LUMNU-780989 format. One line per 2 residues: their letters; for each residue x negated, y negated, z of C-alpha. Coordinates in Angstrom, 1 decimal. Each point is the difference from the previous one (the first is absolute). Layout:
<nodes>
A = X,Y,Z; ...
</nodes>
This chain:
<nodes>
XX = 13.0,32.0,-45.0; -2.1,2.4,2.0
XX = -2.1,-2.9,1.3; 3.1,-1.8,1.1
XX = 1.2,3.1,1.8; -3.3,0.2,1.8
XX = 0.2,-3.6,1.1; 3.6,0.3,1.2
XX = -0.9,3.1,2.0; -3.0,-1.8,1.5
XX = 2.1,-3.0,1.0; 2.7,2.2,1.5
XX = -2.6,1.8,2.2; -1.6,-3.4,1.0
XX = 3.4,-1.2,1.0; 0.7,3.0,2.1
XX = -3.4,-0.4,1.7; 0.7,-3.7,0.7
XX = 3.2,0.7,1.8; -1.8,2.0,2.6
XX = -3.5,-1.3,0.1; 0.7,-3.2,1.9
XX = 1.6,1.8,2.9; -2.9,2.5,0.1
XX = -2.6,-2.8,0.2; 1.9,-1.7,2.7
XX = -0.3,3.2,2.1; -3.7,0.2,-0.8
XX = -0.9,-3.5,1.2; 2.1,0.4,3.1
XX = -2.1,3.0,0.9; -3.2,-2.0,-0.8
XX = 1.1,-2.8,2.3; -1.6,1.8,2.9
XX = -3.5,-0.1,-1.6; -2.7,-1.9,1.8
XX = -0.1,-3.7,-0.5; -2.7,-2.2,-1.5
XX = -3.5,0.0,1.2; -3.1,-1.9,-1.0
XX = -1.7,1.1,-3.2; -3.6,-1.1,0.6
XX = -2.7,2.0,1.7; -3.1,-1.5,1.7
XX = -2.1,-0.1,-3.2; 2.8,-1.7,-1.9
XX = 0.5,-2.5,2.8; -3.7,-0.8,0.2
XX = -0.1,-0.6,-3.7; 2.9,-2.5,0.2
XX = -1.4,-1.9,3.1; -1.3,-3.5,-0.8
XX = -3.8,-0.3,0.6; -1.7,0.2,2.4
XX = 2.6,1.8,2.1; -0.7,3.6,1.1
XX = 2.6,2.6,0.8; 0.1,1.6,3.4
XX = 1.6,3.2,1.3; 3.8,0.4,-0.3
XX = 1.9,-0.9,3.1; 1.2,3.0,2.0
XX = 3.6,-1.3,0.5; 0.7,-2.1,-3.0
XX = -0.7,0.2,-3.7; -2.4,-2.9,0.1
XX = -3.8,-0.3,-0.4; -2.2,-2.6,1.8
XX = -2.2,-1.9,-2.3; -3.3,-1.6,1.1
XX = -2.5,-2.6,-1.1; -3.5,1.5,-0.2
XX = -2.5,-2.1,2.0; -3.6,0.4,0.7
XX = 0.3,1.6,3.4; 3.7,1.0,0.4
XX = 3.3,0.0,-1.8; 2.8,-2.5,0.9
XX = 3.7,0.9,-0.5; 1.3,-1.8,-3.0
XX = 3.6,1.4,0.2; 2.0,2.9,-1.2
XX = 0.9,1.4,-3.4; 3.2,2.0,-0.7
XX = 2.7,0.7,-2.6; 3.4,-1.7,0.3
XX = 2.0,3.2,-0.7; -1.3,1.5,3.3
XX = 1.8,-2.8,2.0; 2.6,-1.6,-2.3
XX = 1.0,2.3,-2.8; 2.7,-2.3,-1.4
XX = 1.6,1.4,-3.2; -0.4,-2.2,-3.0
XX = 2.5,-0.1,-2.9; -1.3,3.3,-1.3
XX = 0.9,1.6,3.4; -3.7,0.4,0.8
XX = -2.0,-2.4,2.2; -2.8,-2.2,-1.2
XX = -3.2,1.2,1.6; -2.4,-2.8,1.0
XX = -3.5,0.1,1.4; -0.3,-2.5,2.8
XX = -3.1,-1.2,1.9; 0.9,-1.9,3.2
XX = -2.6,-1.8,2.2; 0.1,0.0,3.9
XX = 1.6,-3.5,-0.1; 2.9,1.1,-2.1
XX = -1.1,-1.4,-3.3; 0.3,1.9,-3.2
XX = -3.4,0.6,-1.5; 1.2,1.8,-3.1
XX = 3.1,1.4,-1.5; -0.1,2.4,-3.0
XX = 2.6,2.0,-1.9; -0.6,3.7,0.3
XX = 3.1,1.2,-1.9; 3.3,-1.5,-1.1
XX = 3.0,1.2,-2.0; 2.0,-3.3,-0.2
XX = 1.8,0.1,-3.4; -0.8,-3.6,-0.8
XX = -3.8,0.6,0.6; -0.2,3.3,-1.8
XX = -0.4,-0.7,-3.7; 2.2,-3.0,0.4
XX = -1.7,-3.1,1.1; -2.9,2.3,0.8
XX = -1.9,0.3,3.2; -1.9,-3.3,-0.4
XX = 2.6,-2.3,1.6; 0.2,2.3,3.0
XX = -3.7,0.0,0.4; 0.0,-3.8,-0.1
XX = 2.7,-0.1,2.6; -1.8,2.2,2.6
XX = -3.2,-2.1,-0.5; 1.8,-2.8,1.8
XX = 0.0,1.9,3.3; -3.8,-0.3,0.4
XX = -0.7,-2.2,3.0; 3.6,0.0,1.2
XX = 0.5,0.1,3.8; 2.9,2.2,1.3
XX = 1.0,-3.0,2.1; 1.0,-1.8,-3.2
XX = 3.3,0.3,-1.7; 0.1,0.8,-3.8
XX = 2.4,-1.7,-2.3; 0.2,1.3,-3.5
XX = 0.6,-2.7,-2.6; 1.6,-3.4,0.6
XX = -1.6,-3.3,0.8; -3.2,-0.4,2.0
XX = -3.7,0.4,-0.4; -1.2,3.3,-1.3
XX = -2.8,2.1,1.4; -0.9,1.0,3.6
XX = -0.7,-2.9,2.3; -1.3,0.8,3.4
XX = 1.6,-3.0,1.6; 3.5,0.6,-1.4
XX = 2.7,2.0,1.8; 1.8,0.6,-3.3
XX = -1.7,1.1,-3.2; 1.6,0.0,-3.5
XX = -1.0,2.7,-2.4; 0.6,0.0,-3.8
XX = 2.7,2.5,-0.8; 0.4,2.1,-3.2
XX = 2.8,-1.0,-2.4; 2.3,3.0,-0.7
XX = -1.4,1.8,3.0; 1.3,-2.0,2.9
XX = 1.4,3.0,1.9; -3.1,2.2,-0.6
XX = -2.4,-2.6,1.4; 2.2,-0.4,3.1
XX = -0.4,3.7,0.5; -3.7,-0.3,-0.3
XX = -0.1,-2.9,2.4; 2.0,1.9,2.6
XX = -2.2,3.1,-0.5; -3.2,-2.0,0.6
XX = 1.2,-1.9,3.1; 1.8,2.9,1.6
XX = -2.9,2.4,-0.3; -2.6,-2.6,1.1
XX = 2.1,-1.1,3.1; 0.3,3.7,1.1
XX = -3.8,0.4,-0.1; -0.5,-3.3,1.7
XX = 2.3,1.0,2.8; -1.5,3.5,0.4
XX = -3.7,-0.9,-0.3; -0.2,-3.6,1.1
XX = 2.6,-0.2,2.7; 2.1,-2.5,-1.9
XX = 3.0,-1.1,2.1; 0.5,3.5,1.4
XX = 2.3,0.8,-2.9; 1.6,-3.4,-0.5
XX = 0.0,-1.6,-3.4; -2.4,-3.0,0.0
XX = 2.5,-1.8,-2.2; 2.5,0.0,2.8
XX = -2.3,-1.9,2.4; 0.6,-3.6,0.8
XX = -2.7,-2.6,-0.8; -1.3,-3.0,1.9
XX = 0.9,-3.3,-1.5; -2.9,-1.9,-1.6
XX = 1.9,-3.3,-0.6; 1.1,-1.1,3.5
XX = -3.0,-1.8,1.3; 0.3,-3.2,1.9
XX = -2.1,-1.5,2.7; 0.8,1.5,3.5
XX = -2.0,0.1,3.2; -0.2,3.0,2.3
XX = 2.9,-1.1,2.1; 2.2,-0.4,-3.1
XX = -1.0,3.4,-1.1; 1.0,1.4,3.3
XX = 3.4,-1.7,-0.1; 0.5,1.4,-3.5
XX = -0.7,3.5,1.2; -3.1,0.3,-2.2
XX = -2.4,0.1,2.9; 1.6,2.3,2.6
XX = -1.1,0.8,3.6; 0.7,3.6,0.9
XX = 0.0,0.9,3.7; 0.0,3.1,2.2
XX = 1.2,-1.2,3.4; -1.7,1.1,3.2
XX = 3.2,1.7,1.3; 0.5,1.8,-3.3
XX = -3.6,1.2,0.0; 0.1,1.3,3.6
XX = 3.3,1.7,-0.7; -1.7,2.0,-2.8
XX = -2.8,1.0,2.3; 2.3,0.9,2.9
XX = -0.9,3.4,1.6; -3.3,0.2,-1.8
XX = -2.1,-0.9,3.0; -1.4,-3.1,-1.7
XX = 3.0,-2.3,0.4; -0.6,-3.3,1.6
XX = 2.3,-2.3,2.0; 1.6,-2.9,-1.8
XX = -0.2,-3.2,2.1; 2.3,-2.9,-0.9
XX = -1.2,-2.0,-2.9; -2.4,2.7,-1.1
XX = -1.5,-0.6,-3.5; 1.2,2.3,-2.8
XX = -1.8,3.3,-0.5; -0.8,-1.0,-3.5
XX = 0.7,-3.0,-2.2; -1.0,-0.3,-3.6
XX = 0.8,-2.5,-2.8; 0.6,1.3,-3.5
XX = 0.3,-1.9,-3.3; 0.1,1.1,-3.7
XX = -3.2,-1.8,-0.9; 0.1,0.9,-3.8
XX = 3.3,-1.8,-0.3; -0.9,-3.5,-1.5
XX = 2.2,-1.8,2.5; -1.9,1.5,2.9
XX = -3.5,0.4,-1.4; -0.4,-3.4,-1.6
XX = 1.1,-1.6,3.3; -2.1,2.1,2.3
XX = -3.1,-0.1,-2.2; -1.9,-2.7,-1.8
XX = 0.3,-0.1,-3.8; -3.4,1.6,-0.3
XX = 1.0,2.6,2.6; 3.2,0.8,-1.8
XX = -1.9,0.5,-3.3; -2.5,2.2,1.8
XX = 2.8,2.1,1.4; 1.6,0.4,-3.4
XX = -3.3,1.0,-1.5; -0.4,2.8,2.6
XX = 3.4,1.6,-0.8; 0.7,2.2,-2.9
XX = 3.3,-0.4,-1.9; 2.8,1.3,2.2
XX = -2.0,-0.2,3.3; 1.3,-1.8,3.0
XX = -1.7,-1.7,2.9; 1.5,-0.2,3.5
XX = -1.3,-2.2,2.8; 0.0,1.5,3.5
XX = -1.0,-2.1,3.0; -0.2,1.4,3.5
XX = 1.3,-2.7,2.4; -0.2,1.6,3.4
XX = -0.1,3.3,1.8; -1.0,3.2,-1.8
XX = -2.0,-0.4,-3.2; 0.8,2.0,-3.1
XX = -3.7,0.7,-0.7; -2.2,2.1,2.2
XX = -3.4,-0.9,1.3; -1.7,2.2,-2.6
XX = 1.9,-1.6,-2.9; -2.2,-0.8,-3.0
XX = 0.9,-2.6,-2.6; 1.6,1.3,-3.2
XX = 1.3,3.1,1.8; 3.5,1.3,0.8
XX = 1.1,-1.1,3.5; 0.5,3.0,2.3
XX = 2.7,-1.7,2.1; 2.2,-1.5,-2.7
XX = 1.9,1.7,-2.8; 2.7,-1.0,-2.4
XX = 3.2,1.9,-1.1; 2.9,-0.7,-2.3
XX = 2.6,2.7,0.6; -1.8,3.3,-0.4
XX = -2.8,-1.6,-2.0; -3.3,-0.4,1.8
XX = -2.1,-2.9,-1.3; -3.7,-0.4,0.6
XX = -1.2,-3.3,1.4; -3.7,-0.9,-0.5
XX = -1.9,-3.0,1.1; -0.7,-2.3,-2.9
XX = -3.0,-1.5,1.8; 1.0,-3.5,-1.1
XX = -2.1,-2.8,1.6; 2.2,-3.0,-0.8
XX = 1.1,-2.5,2.6; 3.7,0.1,0.8
XX = 2.3,-2.9,0.9; 1.5,1.6,3.0
XX = 2.2,-1.6,2.7; -1.8,-1.7,3.0
XX = -1.0,2.7,2.5; -0.5,2.7,-2.6
XX = -3.4,-1.1,-1.0; -2.7,2.4,1.1
XX = 2.4,3.0,-0.2; -1.4,3.0,-1.9
XX = 2.3,-0.4,-3.1; -0.2,2.7,-2.6
XX = 1.1,0.0,-3.6; 1.2,3.4,-0.9
XX = 0.2,1.3,-3.6; 2.6,2.3,-1.4
XX = -0.8,1.4,-3.4; 2.7,-0.2,-2.7
XX = 0.1,3.8,-0.5; 1.3,0.3,3.6
XX = 3.4,-1.1,-1.1; 0.6,-2.7,2.6
XX = 3.4,-1.6,-0.5; 0.1,-3.7,1.0
XX = 3.8,0.3,0.1; 0.0,2.5,2.9
XX = -1.0,-0.6,3.6; -3.6,0.8,1.0
XX = -0.2,2.2,3.1; -3.4,-0.5,1.6
XX = -0.8,2.9,2.4; -2.1,-1.2,2.9
XX = -1.7,2.8,2.0; -0.8,-0.9,3.6
XX = -2.4,2.4,1.7; -0.7,0.2,3.8
XX = -2.3,2.3,1.9; 0.2,1.7,3.4
XX = -2.4,2.1,1.9; -3.6,-0.6,1.0
XX = -1.9,3.2,-0.8; 2.2,1.4,-2.8
XX = 1.5,-3.0,-1.8; 3.5,0.6,-1.4
XX = 1.3,-2.4,-2.6; 3.7,-0.8,0.0
XX = 1.4,-1.7,-3.2; 3.3,-1.6,-0.7
XX = 1.2,-1.4,-3.4; 2.0,-3.2,-0.4
XX = 1.6,-1.4,-3.1; -0.3,-3.6,-1.1
XX = 2.3,-1.0,-2.9; -0.8,-2.8,-2.4
XX = 2.4,-1.0,-2.8; -0.8,-2.4,-2.8
XX = 2.7,-2.6,-0.4; 2.5,0.6,-2.8
XX = -0.7,-3.3,-1.7; -3.6,1.2,-0.7
XX = 1.1,3.1,-1.9; 1.0,0.8,-3.5
XX = 2.3,3.0,0.1; -0.1,2.4,-2.9
XX = 3.1,0.5,-2.1; 1.9,3.2,0.8
XX = -1.7,2.9,-1.8; 1.7,0.9,-3.2
XX = -0.2,3.1,-2.1; -2.1,-0.4,-3.1
XX = 3.1,0.4,-2.3; 1.7,-3.0,1.6
XX = -2.4,-2.5,-1.6; 0.5,1.7,-3.4
XX = 3.8,-0.4,0.3; -0.3,-3.7,1.1
XX = -2.3,-0.8,-2.9; 2.5,1.5,-2.5
XX = 3.2,-1.5,1.4; 0.7,-2.2,-3.1
XX = -0.4,3.0,-2.3; 2.2,2.1,2.2
XX = 2.6,-2.7,0.1; 0.1,-0.3,-3.8
XX = 0.3,3.8,-0.2; 2.8,0.1,2.5
XX = 2.0,-2.6,-1.9; -0.5,2.0,-3.3
XX = 0.9,3.3,1.7; 3.1,-1.6,1.5
XX = 1.2,-1.1,-3.5; -0.9,3.4,-1.5
XX = 1.8,1.9,2.8; 3.1,-2.1,-0.3
XX = 0.1,0.4,-3.7; -0.5,3.8,0.2
XX = 2.7,0.3,2.7; 2.4,-1.9,-2.3
XX = -1.2,0.7,-3.5; 3.2,-1.5,-1.5
XX = -1.5,-3.4,0.7; -2.8,0.8,-2.5
XX = 2.1,1.7,-2.6; 3.0,-2.3,0.0
XX = -1.5,-2.1,-2.8; -1.8,2.0,-2.8
XX = -3.0,-2.4,-0.3; -0.8,-0.2,3.8
XX = -1.4,3.4,0.6; -2.8,0.1,-2.7
XX = -1.2,-3.5,0.9; 0.1,0.6,3.7
XX = -1.8,3.2,-0.4; -2.8,-1.5,-2.0
XX = -0.3,-2.8,2.5; -0.3,2.4,2.9
XX = -2.5,2.2,-1.8; -2.2,-3.0,-0.6
XX = 0.3,-0.8,3.7; -0.9,3.6,0.9
XX = -3.1,0.0,-2.3; -1.2,-3.5,0.7
XX = 0.8,-0.5,3.7; 0.3,3.4,1.6
XX = -2.7,1.6,-2.1; -2.7,-2.5,-1.0
XX = 0.5,-2.6,2.6; 1.1,1.8,3.2
XX = -1.7,3.3,-0.9; 3.1,2.0,0.9
XX = -0.4,2.9,-2.3; 0.9,3.2,1.8
XX = -2.2,2.9,-1.0; -0.6,3.7,0.3
XX = -3.0,-1.1,2.0; 2.4,-0.8,2.8
XX = 1.1,3.6,0.0; -3.5,1.5,-0.1
XX = -1.0,-2.4,2.8; 2.9,1.2,2.1
XX = -1.0,3.7,-0.6; -3.7,-0.5,0.8
XX = 0.8,-2.1,3.1; 2.4,2.8,1.3
XX = -2.5,2.6,-0.9; -2.7,-1.6,2.0
XX = 2.3,-0.9,2.9; -0.4,-3.8,-0.6
XX = 2.6,-2.6,0.7; 1.9,-1.7,-2.7
XX = -0.4,-3.6,1.3; -2.3,-0.8,-3.0
XX = 3.1,-0.3,-2.1; 1.1,-3.1,2.0
XX = -3.0,-1.9,-1.2; 1.7,-0.3,-3.4
XX = 3.3,-1.7,0.7; 1.2,0.1,-3.6
XX = -0.4,3.8,-0.2; 1.8,0.5,3.3
XX = 2.9,-2.3,-1.0; 0.4,1.7,-3.4
XX = -0.1,3.4,1.5; 2.7,-1.0,2.5
XX = 2.2,-1.2,-2.9; -0.7,3.3,-1.9
XX = 1.0,2.0,3.1; 3.4,-1.7,0.1
XX = 0.5,0.0,-3.7; -0.7,3.7,-0.3
XX = 2.9,0.8,2.2; 2.3,-2.5,-1.8
XX = -0.9,0.4,-3.7; -3.0,2.4,-0.4
XX = -3.3,-0.8,-1.6; 1.4,-2.5,-2.5
XX = -0.2,-3.1,2.2; -3.8,0.2,0.2
XX = -0.8,1.6,-3.4; 2.5,-2.2,-1.8
XX = -0.4,-3.4,1.7; -2.9,-0.2,2.5
XX = -2.9,1.9,-1.6; -2.4,-2.5,-1.7
XX = -1.5,2.5,-2.4; 3.5,1.3,-0.8
XX = 1.1,-3.6,-0.7; -3.1,-0.5,-2.1
XX = 0.9,3.0,-2.2; 3.6,-1.1,-0.4
XX = -1.1,-3.5,-1.0; -2.5,1.4,-2.5
XX = 2.7,2.2,-1.5; 2.5,-2.9,-0.3
XX = -2.7,-2.0,-1.7; -0.7,2.8,-2.4
XX = 3.7,0.3,-0.9; 0.1,-3.7,-0.8
XX = -2.9,0.6,-2.3; 1.8,2.9,-1.7
XX = -1.6,2.9,1.9; 2.9,2.3,1.1
XX = -0.8,2.6,2.7; 0.5,3.6,-1.0
XX = 2.8,2.0,1.7; -1.1,3.5,0.7
XX = 2.3,3.0,-0.4; 1.7,0.8,3.3
XX = -1.7,3.3,0.5; -3.5,-1.6,-0.5
XX = 0.9,-2.9,2.2; 1.1,2.3,2.8
XX = -3.2,2.1,-0.2; -2.4,-2.9,-0.2
XX = 1.6,-1.6,3.1; -1.2,3.0,2.0
XX = -3.7,-0.9,-0.7; 0.1,-2.8,2.6
XX = 0.7,2.6,2.7; -3.0,2.0,-1.1
XX = -2.1,-3.1,0.2; 1.4,-0.8,3.5
XX = -0.7,3.5,1.2; -3.6,-0.1,-1.3
XX = -0.7,-3.3,1.7; 1.6,1.0,3.3
XX = -1.9,3.3,-0.1; -3.3,-1.7,-0.4
XX = 0.7,-2.4,2.8; 0.9,2.9,2.3
XX = -3.0,2.2,-0.6; -2.8,-2.1,-1.4
XX = -3.1,-0.6,2.2; 0.6,-3.1,2.2
XX = -3.4,-1.5,-1.1; 0.5,0.9,-3.7
XX = 1.2,-2.1,-2.9; 2.6,2.3,-1.4
XX = 2.9,-2.0,1.2; -1.5,-3.2,-1.3
XX = -0.2,1.6,-3.4; 3.4,1.6,-0.3
XX = 1.9,-3.1,1.0; -1.6,-1.8,-2.9
XX = 2.6,1.8,-2.1; 2.3,-2.8,1.1
XX = -0.7,-3.2,-1.9; 1.5,-2.4,2.7
XX = -3.4,-1.0,1.4; -1.4,-0.9,-3.4
XX = 3.0,-1.9,-1.4; 1.4,-1.6,3.2
XX = -2.4,-0.1,2.9; -3.1,-0.9,-2.0
XX = 1.6,-1.6,-3.0; -2.0,2.2,-2.5
XX = -3.4,-1.1,1.5; -1.4,3.5,0.0
XX = -2.2,2.3,-2.0; 1.2,0.6,-3.5
XX = 1.2,3.6,0.3; 2.5,-1.1,2.7
XX = 1.1,-3.0,-2.0; 0.5,2.2,-3.1
XX = 2.1,2.4,2.0; 2.2,-2.7,1.4
XX = 0.4,-1.8,-3.3; 0.7,3.2,-1.8
XX = 2.9,0.8,2.4; 1.4,-3.5,-0.5
XX = -0.3,0.5,-3.8; 1.8,3.4,0.4
XX = 3.1,-1.9,1.3; 0.3,-1.6,-3.5
XX = 0.7,3.4,-1.5; 1.3,2.0,3.0
XX = 2.1,-2.2,2.3; -1.8,-0.3,3.4
XX = -1.7,3.3,-0.9; -2.3,0.0,3.1
XX = 2.8,-0.7,2.4; 2.2,2.7,-1.4
XX = -2.4,2.8,-0.7; -3.3,-0.4,1.9
XX = 0.3,-2.3,3.0; -0.8,2.0,3.2
XX = 1.5,-2.7,2.2; 3.2,0.1,-2.0
XX = 0.1,3.7,0.5; -0.4,-0.4,3.8
XX = 2.8,-2.6,0.1; 2.2,2.3,-2.1
XX = -0.4,2.7,2.5; 0.7,-2.3,2.9
XX = 2.9,-1.4,-2.0; 1.9,3.1,0.9
XX = 0.8,-1.8,3.2; 2.4,-2.1,-2.0
XX = 3.5,0.4,1.6; 2.3,-1.2,-2.8
XX = 0.4,-0.2,-3.7; 0.2,-3.8,-0.5
XX = 0.4,-0.1,-3.8; 3.7,0.1,-0.9
XX = 1.1,2.7,-2.5; 3.2,0.7,-1.8
XX = 1.6,3.2,-1.1; -0.8,-0.8,-3.5
XX = -3.7,-0.5,0.7; -1.8,2.8,-1.9
XX = 3.2,1.5,-1.2; 0.3,-1.5,-2.5
XX = -1.7,-3.3,0.6; -3.8,0.0,-0.5
XX = -0.6,-3.8,-0.2; -1.9,-0.3,3.3
XX = -2.1,3.0,-0.6; -1.1,-1.3,-3.4
XX = -0.7,-3.5,1.4; -2.0,1.3,3.0
XX = -3.7,-0.6,-0.8; -1.1,2.3,2.9
XX = 2.2,2.9,-1.3; 1.3,0.4,3.5
XX = 3.6,0.9,-1.0; 0.9,3.5,-0.9
XX = 2.3,0.9,-3.0; 2.8,0.8,2.5
XX = -0.2,-3.6,1.4; -1.7,0.7,3.3
XX = -2.9,-2.3,1.1; -3.3,1.5,1.0
XX = -0.9,-2.3,2.8; -3.5,1.4,0.3
XX = -0.7,-1.5,-3.5; 2.3,-3.1,0.3
XX = -1.9,-3.3,0.1; 3.1,-2.0,1.1
XX = -0.2,-2.3,-3.1; 3.9,-0.5,0.3
XX = 0.4,0.3,-3.8; 2.5,2.9,0.4
XX = 1.8,-2.0,2.8; 0.4,-2.9,-2.4
XX = 1.3,2.2,-2.8; 2.4,1.7,2.4
XX = 1.6,-3.4,0.9; -0.1,-1.5,-3.5
XX = 3.2,0.3,-2.0; -1.9,-0.8,-3.2
XX = -2.5,2.9,0.5; 1.6,2.7,2.1
XX = 1.7,2.4,-2.3; 2.7,1.1,2.5
XX = 0.9,-3.7,0.7; 0.1,-0.7,-3.8
XX = 2.3,3.0,-0.6; 2.2,-1.0,2.9
XX = 0.4,-3.5,-1.4; 0.9,1.3,-3.5
XX = 2.7,2.4,1.4; 1.6,-2.8,2.2
XX = 3.7,-0.7,-1.1; 0.6,-3.7,-0.6
XX = 3.6,-0.9,1.0; 2.1,-1.8,-2.6
XX = 1.9,-3.1,1.2; 3.0,-1.3,-1.8
XX = -0.3,-3.5,-1.4; 3.1,-2.2,0.5
XX = 1.8,-1.3,-3.0; -0.7,-3.6,-1.1
XX = 2.7,-2.6,-0.4; 0.2,-1.8,-3.4
XX = -2.1,-3.1,-0.2; -2.0,0.7,3.0
XX = -3.7,0.9,0.0; -1.0,3.0,1.9
X = -0.8,-0.7,3.6
</nodes>
């Protein structure tokens, strides 16, 4: 007896602590939300140890958290790229609420030399599937160009192909959302470094640039190219030029019929429809061999008047009189020094045609007009020569039929939702049926045999489809991820990468207001469904769950609040790089039994199987007494606005039928329903409306007065009517 009193006293104290601890921890992590965000974890020595040979680490950049890396050579070092950590540029929270940190090596052409995992806390890769599938996934980035689009899973050849605009990577089963977060982290961080250190597109996303068509070639001569707008003659008229020089002292009179001040022809020579028609086949192949992936070649031919190259121009150099802009982006033009004969119109032969190269990293967009800036310089004075310069803009636009416009940019989560539309549609139909039945439970309970059969069928759907197939198991991990994301000042967009989780949380948010926690815990939780099905199977085998005394049932139900407070507390104060949160959430068996289908290390499997076995002897024991998610939903269930379970005056005084039949022991002796512990099984609703089981209805039927009707007398010889 003394030991029992000690246990009772301890449970009473734990319950009192639990009632206040959650609110206290919420205050703590709100205060911690102002702490500094993530930063890279590796110093110079650790970075050098991780670099692939023979790369050598340079000095850290003064403005950005990146390090240049070099290739050692006999006489000098050549820049091989930059190394950095993804969290310094794209700290996207994973499903633990903490970002995956990746080491990225990017070469000057925008190719990924190496990608390594520095740290990760994704639940599915922490003692679940293990880190090996994630390491295999990031291996696929080696050799990928940032100009290529990555598609995860689906049809198409695997591996990085330099000639392909779209690359398909192998995904990871049961970790679709996590690898999408990793993909977004790699590409977002690498693009930011490419823009900052390599001048990529002046901040524009390379994926948003148009591409030149490669499949539109047909034989055309120079005249036909001119008519199609592919070979354009750009002119600065004489009058226009002299107007610009007016008042400078170097203006010149413009006689009638004066030739233009400058006239140049421009063509997009690297477009197959242009290059293959203006060059021989050998010349076209030579041109392609001189261009790196993503580079463009522009043909510029001076036709008359002022030349765009000066007298001291050297081949292979940047012309000092011609520049190129797109919007605010300045793009370098450099002579390609291509000695290939051109099929130019008659009269153009002998002109000093130049093929100008634009490197891919410059971010030239074929879909936008090219603004060539021509600088015209004049001199005046004899002793002291003064140079007067004026700039003129010549605009060239590649015809629309030679372009492939990119699809409008979409947020990463959009693709995830599109890929799951079938699963979401099935879930929506099931939720509509469930919601209709819960709003009008009389439909379920009107016939005694409907409810148990319908319930078993829906529980099988929850376990099989929502749980194992669609991976829609809500978890305390969702709460710890929310806490850690808020603590670090991160966005919550990572939740959108898991459509099933978002859809179910949306349903839970509505059901908490209507019915309390019971809708999820009683109908939509896969592990809860698993426990109930195991318990029903055990009862068929003759194993009857034990019903605890009311006082012990009430005290044990407080334990889940203690578990919740402990997990929330660890998530709020644990070091962001530590593994404490990863450890404490393992108290919950959902990942083992549902997400990974028991494909885990044996201690986790034993824990999950043990909790399922517990439900044979203690009906849904984990849900009722230990589940931290259930505790959180019970607290949020206080938002419920109405008592939806019908009660009679006789309920509890004297009728105890519903209380004794309630497996969850959620009905008090006085007949009131504890909605924080109600799992919405509808058994009490069925009893309430059943004249064969509801004691007040039975008593009412027995006390009913049956009126006596007089029978008319019968005539002799006649049978009764």
